[in-house]
ZADO-1210 file (C-alpha; in nm, 4 decimals, padded with zeros to 6 digits):
<atoms>
<atom x="-01.6599" y="00.3104" z="-00.5694" code="VAL" pos="1"/>
<atom x="-01.9369" y="00.1507" z="-00.6506" code="GLN" pos="2"/>
<atom x="-01.7290" y="-00.1393" z="-00.8416" code="LYS" pos="3"/>
<atom x="-01.4589" y="-00.1230" z="-00.5350" code="ILE" pos="4"/>
<atom x="-01.7855" y="-00.1532" z="-00.2998" code="TYR" pos="5"/>
<atom x="-01.9040" y="-00.4606" z="-00.5602" code="GLY" pos="6"/>
<atom x="-01.5459" y="-00.6509" z="-00.5359" code="MET" pos="7"/>
<atom x="-01.4645" y="-00.5376" z="-00.1571" code="LEU" pos="8"/>
<atom x="-01.7944" y="-00.7128" z="-00.1511" code="MET" pos="9"/>
<atom x="-01.6513" y="-01.0963" z="-00.3156" code="LYS" pos="10"/>
<atom x="-01.3713" y="-01.0254" z="-00.1316" code="LEU" pos="11"/>
<atom x="-01.4744" y="-01.0245" z="00.1984" code="PHE" pos="12"/>
<atom x="-01.7218" y="-01.3981" z="00.1556" code="GLN" pos="13"/>
<atom x="-01.4777" y="-01.5680" z="00.0728" code="LYS" pos="14"/>
<atom x="-01.2734" y="-01.4817" z="00.2821" code="ALA" pos="15"/>
<atom x="-01.6280" y="-01.5230" z="00.6076" code="ARG" pos="16"/>
<atom x="-01.5965" y="-01.8880" z="00.3869" code="LEU" pos="17"/>
<atom x="-01.2221" y="-01.9819" z="00.4413" code="GLU" pos="18"/>
<atom x="-01.2884" y="-01.7721" z="00.8167" code="LYS" pos="19"/>
<atom x="-01.5790" y="-01.8358" z="00.9223" code="PRO" pos="20"/>
<atom x="-01.6471" y="-01.5986" z="01.2768" code="GLY" pos="21"/>
<atom x="-01.3548" y="-01.4320" z="01.1884" code="GLN" pos="22"/>
<atom x="-01.5193" y="-01.1424" z="00.9606" code="VAL" pos="23"/>
<atom x="-01.7228" y="-00.8027" z="01.0354" code="ASP" pos="24"/>
<atom x="-02.0531" y="-00.8647" z="00.7720" code="PRO" pos="25"/>
<atom x="-02.0191" y="-00.4588" z="00.7806" code="ARG" pos="26"/>
<atom x="-01.5876" y="-00.5651" z="00.6451" code="ALA" pos="27"/>
<atom x="-01.6895" y="-00.4337" z="00.3162" code="ALA" pos="28"/>
<atom x="-01.9019" y="-00.0954" z="00.4599" code="GLU" pos="29"/>
<atom x="-01.5657" y="00.0271" z="00.6673" code="PHE" pos="30"/>
<atom x="-01.3236" y="-00.0293" z="00.4172" code="THR" pos="31"/>
<atom x="-01.4536" y="00.1321" z="00.1223" code="LEU" pos="32"/>
<atom x="-01.6071" y="00.4795" z="00.3890" code="SER" pos="33"/>
<atom x="-01.2072" y="00.4411" z="00.5097" code="LEU" pos="34"/>
<atom x="-01.0960" y="00.4267" z="00.1440" code="LEU" pos="35"/>
<atom x="-01.3598" y="00.7082" z="00.0160" code="ALA" pos="36"/>
<atom x="-01.2866" y="00.9182" z="00.3626" code="ALA" pos="37"/>
<atom x="-00.8610" y="00.8581" z="00.1679" code="MET" pos="38"/>
<atom x="-00.9036" y="00.9423" z="-00.1450" code="TYR" pos="39"/>
<atom x="-01.2915" y="01.0469" z="-00.2128" code="ASP" pos="40"/>
<atom x="-01.2430" y="01.3623" z="00.0443" code="ARG" pos="41"/>
<atom x="-01.5039" y="01.6029" z="-00.1907" code="SER" pos="42"/>
<atom x="-01.7285" y="01.3135" z="-00.2395" code="GLY" pos="43"/>
<atom x="-01.7490" y="01.2643" z="-00.6088" code="THR" pos="44"/>
<atom x="-01.8689" y="00.8631" z="-00.5418" code="GLY" pos="45"/>
<atom x="-01.5194" y="00.8332" z="-00.7562" code="TYR" pos="46"/>
<atom x="-01.2096" y="00.6195" z="-00.6200" code="ILE" pos="47"/>
<atom x="-00.9330" y="00.5344" z="-00.8348" code="ARG" pos="48"/>
<atom x="-00.8814" y="00.1809" z="-00.8553" code="THR" pos="49"/>
<atom x="-00.5234" y="00.1804" z="-00.8151" code="ARG" pos="50"/>
<atom x="-00.5581" y="00.3757" z="-00.5198" code="SER" pos="51"/>
<atom x="-00.7781" y="00.1320" z="-00.3694" code="ALA" pos="52"/>
<atom x="-00.5422" y="-00.1634" z="-00.4773" code="ALA" pos="53"/>
<atom x="-00.2295" y="00.0418" z="-00.3165" code="ALA" pos="54"/>
<atom x="-00.3979" y="00.1216" z="00.0107" code="ALA" pos="55"/>
<atom x="-00.5619" y="-00.2676" z="-00.0246" code="LEU" pos="56"/>
<atom x="-00.2139" y="-00.4041" z="-00.0779" code="ILE" pos="57"/>
<atom x="-00.0651" y="-00.1869" z="00.2126" code="ALA" pos="58"/>
<atom x="-00.3247" y="-00.2192" z="00.4330" code="LEU" pos="59"/>
<atom x="-00.2682" y="-00.6248" z="00.3427" code="SER" pos="60"/>
<atom x="-00.1490" y="-00.8955" z="00.5919" code="GLY" pos="61"/>
<atom x="00.0795" y="-01.0195" z="00.3364" code="ASP" pos="62"/>
<atom x="00.5218" y="-01.0471" z="00.3598" code="THR" pos="63"/>
<atom x="00.6834" y="-00.6828" z="00.2808" code="LEU" pos="64"/>
<atom x="00.8390" y="-00.7493" z="-00.0252" code="LEU" pos="65"/>
<atom x="00.4968" y="-00.9415" z="-00.1607" code="ALA" pos="66"/>
<atom x="00.3451" y="-00.6486" z="-00.1110" code="LYS" pos="67"/>
<atom x="00.6539" y="-00.4033" z="-00.2399" code="TYR" pos="68"/>
<atom x="00.6251" y="-00.6400" z="-00.5675" code="ARG" pos="69"/>
<atom x="00.2632" y="-00.5698" z="-00.6010" code="ALA" pos="70"/>
<atom x="00.3020" y="-00.2317" z="-00.5803" code="PHE" pos="71"/>
<atom x="00.4909" y="-00.2361" z="-00.8887" code="PHE" pos="72"/>
<atom x="00.2996" y="-00.4282" z="-01.0789" code="GLN" pos="73"/>
<atom x="00.0417" y="-00.1880" z="-01.0398" code="ILE" pos="74"/>
<atom x="00.2813" y="00.1116" z="-01.0794" code="TYR" pos="75"/>
<atom x="00.5322" y="-00.0113" z="-01.3366" code="ALA" pos="76"/>
<atom x="00.4192" y="00.0701" z="-01.7331" code="VAL" pos="77"/>
<atom x="00.5616" y="-00.1841" z="-02.0282" code="PRO" pos="78"/>
<atom x="00.8490" y="-00.1144" z="-02.2078" code="ASP" pos="79"/>
<atom x="00.9086" y="-00.3809" z="-02.4042" code="GLY" pos="80"/>
<atom x="01.0109" y="-00.7285" z="-02.2525" code="LYS" pos="81"/>
<atom x="00.9953" y="-00.5620" z="-01.9228" code="VAL" pos="82"/>
<atom x="00.8245" y="-00.3242" z="-01.6442" code="ALA" pos="83"/>
<atom x="00.9409" y="-00.0217" z="-01.5993" code="LEU" pos="84"/>
<atom x="00.8200" y="00.2671" z="-01.2818" code="ILE" pos="85"/>
<atom x="00.9024" y="00.5948" z="-01.3081" code="THR" pos="86"/>
<atom x="00.9401" y="00.8519" z="-01.1616" code="ARG" pos="87"/>
<atom x="00.5770" y="00.9861" z="-01.2173" code="SER" pos="88"/>
<atom x="00.3950" y="00.6311" z="-01.1739" code="ALA" pos="89"/>
<atom x="00.6956" y="00.6808" z="-00.8434" code="LEU" pos="90"/>
<atom x="00.5171" y="01.0315" z="-00.6979" code="ARG" pos="91"/>
<atom x="00.1032" y="00.8715" z="-00.7784" code="SER" pos="92"/>
<atom x="00.2426" y="00.5948" z="-00.5653" code="LEU" pos="93"/>
<atom x="00.3168" y="00.7289" z="-00.2719" code="LEU" pos="94"/>
<atom x="00.1160" y="00.9716" z="-00.2376" code="THR" pos="95"/>
<atom x="-00.1316" y="00.7580" z="-00.2141" code="ASP" pos="96"/>
<atom x="00.0484" y="00.5228" z="-00.0104" code="LEU" pos="97"/>
<atom x="00.0808" y="00.8531" z="00.2025" code="ASN" pos="98"/>
<atom x="-00.3387" y="00.8863" z="00.2530" code="GLN" pos="99"/>
<atom x="-00.3478" y="00.5346" z="00.4850" code="ILE" pos="100"/>
<atom x="-00.1476" y="00.7478" z="00.7583" code="PRO" pos="101"/>
<atom x="-00.2953" y="01.1159" z="00.6377" code="ALA" pos="102"/>
<atom x="-00.6059" y="00.9149" z="00.7813" code="ILE" pos="103"/>
<atom x="-00.4606" y="00.9436" z="01.1732" code="VAL" pos="104"/>
<atom x="-00.3110" y="01.2517" z="01.1034" code="GLY" pos="105"/>
<atom x="00.0565" y="01.1926" z="01.0265" code="GLU" pos="106"/>
<atom x="00.0774" y="01.3252" z="00.6223" code="SER" pos="107"/>
<atom x="00.3553" y="01.3623" z="00.4382" code="CYS" pos="108"/>
<atom x="00.4405" y="01.6702" z="00.3106" code="THR" pos="109"/>
<atom x="00.4528" y="01.7166" z="-00.1062" code="LEU" pos="110"/>
<atom x="00.8688" y="01.7206" z="-00.0799" code="SER" pos="111"/>
<atom x="00.9036" y="01.4263" z="00.1545" code="CYS" pos="112"/>
<atom x="00.7660" y="01.2329" z="-00.2005" code="VAL" pos="113"/>
<atom x="00.9912" y="01.4580" z="-00.3911" code="GLU" pos="114"/>
<atom x="01.2604" y="01.4230" z="-00.1565" code="ILE" pos="115"/>
<atom x="01.2024" y="01.0091" z="-00.1377" code="ALA" pos="116"/>
<atom x="01.1643" y="01.0030" z="-00.5492" code="THR" pos="117"/>
<atom x="01.4517" y="01.1924" z="-00.5901" code="HIS" pos="118"/>
<atom x="01.6496" y="00.9378" z="-00.3284" code="SER" pos="119"/>
<atom x="01.5181" y="00.6326" z="-00.5990" code="CYS" pos="120"/>
<atom x="01.6641" y="00.7444" z="-00.8736" code="PHE" pos="121"/>
<atom x="01.9596" y="00.8800" z="-00.7718" code="HIS" pos="122"/>
<atom x="02.2718" y="00.7715" z="-00.9683" code="GLY" pos="123"/>
<atom x="01.9799" y="00.6403" z="-01.2368" code="VAL" pos="124"/>
<atom x="02.0068" y="00.8289" z="-01.6085" code="LEU" pos="125"/>
<atom x="01.7128" y="00.6369" z="-01.6897" code="ASN" pos="126"/>
<atom x="01.3933" y="00.7970" z="-01.6573" code="SER" pos="127"/>
<atom x="01.2326" y="00.5331" z="-01.5276" code="ALA" pos="128"/>
<atom x="01.3757" y="00.2028" z="-01.3012" code="ILE" pos="129"/>
<atom x="01.3433" y="-00.1871" z="-01.2981" code="VAL" pos="130"/>
<atom x="01.1883" y="-00.4666" z="-01.0639" code="GLU" pos="131"/>
<atom x="01.5006" y="-00.4812" z="-00.8211" code="GLU" pos="132"/>
<atom x="01.6368" y="-00.0915" z="-00.8215" code="LYS" pos="133"/>
<atom x="01.2257" y="-00.0465" z="-00.6728" code="PHE" pos="134"/>
<atom x="01.2368" y="-00.3771" z="-00.3883" code="LEU" pos="135"/>
<atom x="01.6744" y="-00.2511" z="-00.3059" code="SER" pos="136"/>
<atom x="01.5296" y="00.1246" z="-00.3153" code="TRP" pos="137"/>
<atom x="01.1918" y="00.0504" z="-00.0283" code="LEU" pos="138"/>
<atom x="01.4278" y="-00.1945" z="00.1669" code="ARG" pos="139"/>
<atom x="01.6545" y="00.0685" z="00.2975" code="SER" pos="140"/>
<atom x="01.3647" y="00.1709" z="00.4534" code="GLU" pos="141"/>
<atom x="01.2729" y="00.5055" z="00.2590" code="PRO" pos="142"/>
<atom x="01.1793" y="00.7937" z="00.5965" code="ALA" pos="143"/>
<atom x="00.7796" y="00.8241" z="00.3294" code="VAL" pos="144"/>
<atom x="00.7516" y="00.5190" z="00.3731" code="LEU" pos="145"/>
<atom x="00.8865" y="00.3816" z="00.7213" code="LEU" pos="146"/>
<atom x="00.5781" y="00.2899" z="00.8420" code="TRP" pos="147"/>
<atom x="00.5394" y="00.0525" z="00.6318" code="LEU" pos="148"/>
<atom x="00.7586" y="-00.2051" z="00.7783" code="PRO" pos="149"/>
<atom x="00.7489" y="-00.1674" z="01.1537" code="THR" pos="150"/>
<atom x="00.3363" y="-00.2006" z="01.0804" code="CYS" pos="151"/>
<atom x="00.4151" y="-00.4814" z="00.9231" code="TYR" pos="152"/>
<atom x="00.6553" y="-00.6016" z="01.2707" code="ARG" pos="153"/>
<atom x="00.3832" y="-00.5255" z="01.4918" code="LEU" pos="154"/>
<atom x="00.1545" y="-00.7509" z="01.2991" code="LEU" pos="155"/>
<atom x="00.4136" y="-01.0071" z="01.3153" code="ALA" pos="156"/>
<atom x="00.5305" y="-00.8904" z="01.7187" code="THR" pos="157"/>
<atom x="00.1339" y="-01.0330" z="01.7460" code="GLU" pos="158"/>
<atom x="00.2112" y="-01.3590" z="01.6643" code="MET" pos="159"/>
<atom x="00.4761" y="-01.4334" z="01.8360" code="VAL" pos="160"/>
<atom x="00.4409" y="-01.6889" z="02.1539" code="SER" pos="161"/>
<atom x="00.7396" y="-01.7654" z="02.3704" code="HIS" pos="162"/>
<atom x="00.7110" y="-01.9946" z="02.7035" code="GLN" pos="163"/>
<atom x="00.8817" y="-01.7508" z="02.8827" code="ALA" pos="164"/>
<atom x="00.8049" y="-01.7275" z="03.2385" code="ARG" pos="165"/>
<atom x="00.8332" y="-01.2875" z="03.3424" code="CYS" pos="166"/>
<atom x="00.8352" y="-01.2703" z="03.7927" code="ARG" pos="167"/>
</atoms>
């Protein structure tokens, strides 16, 4: 938790320099509290770095494709010259990501994760998949992660402005 807090402090200090007045001085504390509520419910003082990274990526303002690629890089395992994501790594990613909606009472059951894993590996004979297959599956908007593109679209519409006037 302390290492993650240190990283968050550096991250938000940089953000404050880039966008003065737009970042709350307590942003690192608030973010750490959120991460602890999602990934350290029993108060052990430990949060897996990979889980925290997945949550920060999911909650970032980056494009969906950039988020999906980052998820792959964090959860994939090297296999020679190529990286692959295994069923177990995909389960871990989906379980980690599902802690985000769970914090607001919108959790999915373990069977949702299994169904999603099965759908991603449908027709795959190998024990792992390459990045393109993973990205293709995520672009199909699996139900278990439907909240992610929905939140992205909501955020994107905040920046839309038009010259039309309503009567």
